[in-house]
N, C-alpha and C positions, 0 to 999 in steps of 0.2 A: 423385503430388500433389506441387503444388509446395512447397517451404521455405517460400515467402515469404507471410508471413500478415498479418491487421490487427491490431492489439492497441489496447486502449484502456485507460490508466492513470487510475485518480481521483487526485485531488488532487496534479497532475503539473507544477505548474509554477516548482516551485525543490524543492530538499532530496532523499530519498529516491524521490520520484516521478519529479520530472524524471529522477535518474539512473536510475531505472528504464526510461523512454521511450528515453531515450541508448542504454542498453546494447541493448534492442530494435532500436532502427533502425541501432546497430552492427552487430548480426546480419542486418541486410536486412530488417527487417520497418518495413511500413506501421504509423504511430501516431498516435494521435489523443490527444491533451492534454486534461485537463478541467482545471477551476478555480474560480475566484469572480473573477478580476480581470476586465477589460476586454475584449472579442472583439479589438479593435487591438489591444492589449498582447497577449493569450495569442497570436494570429497570429504575431507577430513571434517569438517563441520558437519555434513548431510551424517558421514557415520557416528558422529557424536551423538545427532539426535535419535540416531538408530538404534545405536545402544543403550541409551538412558530411556526408550520410549516404547521398546519394543514393535518399529514400526520399519516399513521401508524407507528409503530416505535414498535421493538421489542429488546430483547439484549438475545445472547448466550453465554453461557461460555465453552469454549473448551482449550483444551492445543492442539496444532497444531502438534505436535512433533511425529505422527504417525498417519498413516492412519486413524487408529481408531478413532481417535482424530479428524481428518479433516470430517468423515464419520456423525458423531455424530452432530456436526455443522450444516452439512448440512442440515441432516435430522431433528434436531430442528427447520431451520431454516423456512425450507418449511412446518413442522404442525404449525407455528404459524402466517406465513406471505405466506403461498402459493409459488408458482412456483418463481422461482429465474429467471431475467431479465437480472440483469446488476450484474458481479462479480468485486468488486476491492481487488486484492490482496496485502496487504497492512502491514501484521503482518510481526514484524522481530525480531529480535534477535543477538546480537553485542558482541565480543568478541574481546579484544585488547593484543597482545601478538605474538612475534615474531614464525615462524614455529615452532622453534624445542622448544617453549614454550608452546604452545598452547595444551590443555589435550585433548587426543581423544575423550573423552566424549562430551566435548566443541565445537570439530568439527563435529560430531555426530552429534549433536541437532541442531546446526545452519546451516546444508544442511537439515536438516528435517524439520525446521519451514521455513528457508529462501528461499528455492527450491522443495522439495516434497511435501510441502503443497501446492502451488499453483497448483502444478501438477494436484493433489488428487484433491482438488475444482473445476479445471475445469473439468477434464474427468468425475466426479460425476455433473456439472449442464449443461455440455453441449449437454447429450442426449437429454434434457428438452427442450431446448434452440430448437434444430435442429425441436421437433417435433412444436412445437409454431411458428417456422419461424422468429426468431427474440434474439439477445444477445448479448449484448456488455462486452469485458471481458479487463480490463486494470489492467496490471502487474506493479506495483511501479517498476521498475530498480533504477538506481543510477547515478550521474556522475559517479559513481566507477565499473560501466557498460563498461567504456570504456577507464578507466585508474589504474593502481594498485597504490597502498598505503602500504608503509609500516606497519606491527602491525595489518593489517587487510586480512590474507588469506581467511578466511571463506566467510566473507562480499564481498571481492573484488571475491572471485569464485563464488559464488551464484547468485551476481548481472549481473555478466557477462552470467552464465548460463540460465538467466534470461530470457535473449535476443534468447538465441537459440529455448526454449520454446515456444515464443510468436512468434518466426517466422513459428515454424512448426506449429501451432494450425492456424495460419492464413493461410497457405497455405490449410489447411484442411479444413477449413469454406469458403473457397473463391468461390464465388460466388450466397453465400446465403445472408441474413439479418443479418449475424453475424459477429462480428470484433474482433480481438485479438491485444491489442498495448499495448507496454512499453512506463511508463513516466518516463522518468529520470533525476531528482531534483539534484540541486545542494544542498548548505547549508543551512537547515530551520531553523528556530527560534524554534524549538520542546523542550517540557520540558528536552529530553535526551540531545540534544546539548547544551542548557542552564546551566545545571548540571556539565556537561563535562567542560564549557569554566568557572564554579563557582571554580569547582576545579582545574583547571589551574592557575586560580587567586589566591587562597589559596596558592598553592605549591609554585608559584614564587612571593608572597608579593606583587602583585597589585591587582589594584582594576578592579573592572569586565569591565566598561566601557574600561579602556585599554588594559586587556584581550580580550576581545571579538572583539576591532580593529584588534590586533595583528592577530589572529584566524583566522579573515574572509580575511584580505590581503593577507595570505599565501595561500589562496584557490582562492577566489572569487574577479574577474577582476575587478567587479562593488565594491568591498569593504564591500559589505552588504549582509545582510540574502536576499534569495530569498525569496516571499512573497508567504504565503500557499495557497493564493488566485489563483496567475496565474497558480499553478498547478491543485487546484480542479474545478477550472474553464474550465481547460482542458478536465477534466474528463468527467464536463457535456456536455461539447460540443462532445466531442464523444461519447456520448453515446444520443446524440441526434436521432430522425428518418433520413434517409438518410445520416448517416453517415458512411457507411458498407464498402466504398470505401477507407475508411483510413484503413489502416488493414496489419498488421505486421510491423506497424512503430516504433520507437525507440526514441522518440521524448526527445530533451534535453530542460530542463526547467534551466539554470545555468547561466545566464547571461554571456556568452560566454567561461565558464570555459573551456569545452569540444575544445571548440577551441584555447586555450592557445598553 
């Protein structure tokens, strides 16, 4: 069986998703990027990966807030890249509000993108994985799969539920060369996080370096960001041949935050 596979990473035009696609391409896997940006802009990112790593790369635009959107993403990916061997569920939407302040439509969209979309993507790619006798599913959960945070009710709820989805799929594929695992990162230096810290710095009249140090010291026992490579290298490892016995795991990559 060839070690070169085709992977789709949802929400992969920036941040952790793009870093994941890059890591998989570096490991000689063909990749399909996904996002909300226009097709031309997304294809430029995909072709940059293709040229840098010598793999096939494509981009699919789709809104994952509905089953139809997820189906259109998978159909387009298969049409352009062939069968999907690796699925990384990364796409996410976030809201910051107390329970009584969170708009009903924001709650529904968050659950659709953060929880229902991974379910629909898995159910659509799994039959093909079973037919070919190989598959790797990686769900990005979070440190907030293990602990709560105020003003994060939709995110905490969805990321906690992702562990249940992961474990159930893992049981259903046990004994095959298909696995389903969850990776639970701590605080990563993504554009969203860096923009949030910049807003905090502006609101509190602090420089970004001070705001970053205070933000991390309240979360990470290490006092520093979790490196993107620590997460993406783990994805590549889980997708290697012979790794199917790592199945149903919820793996923290948080420098000890979950242990605190």
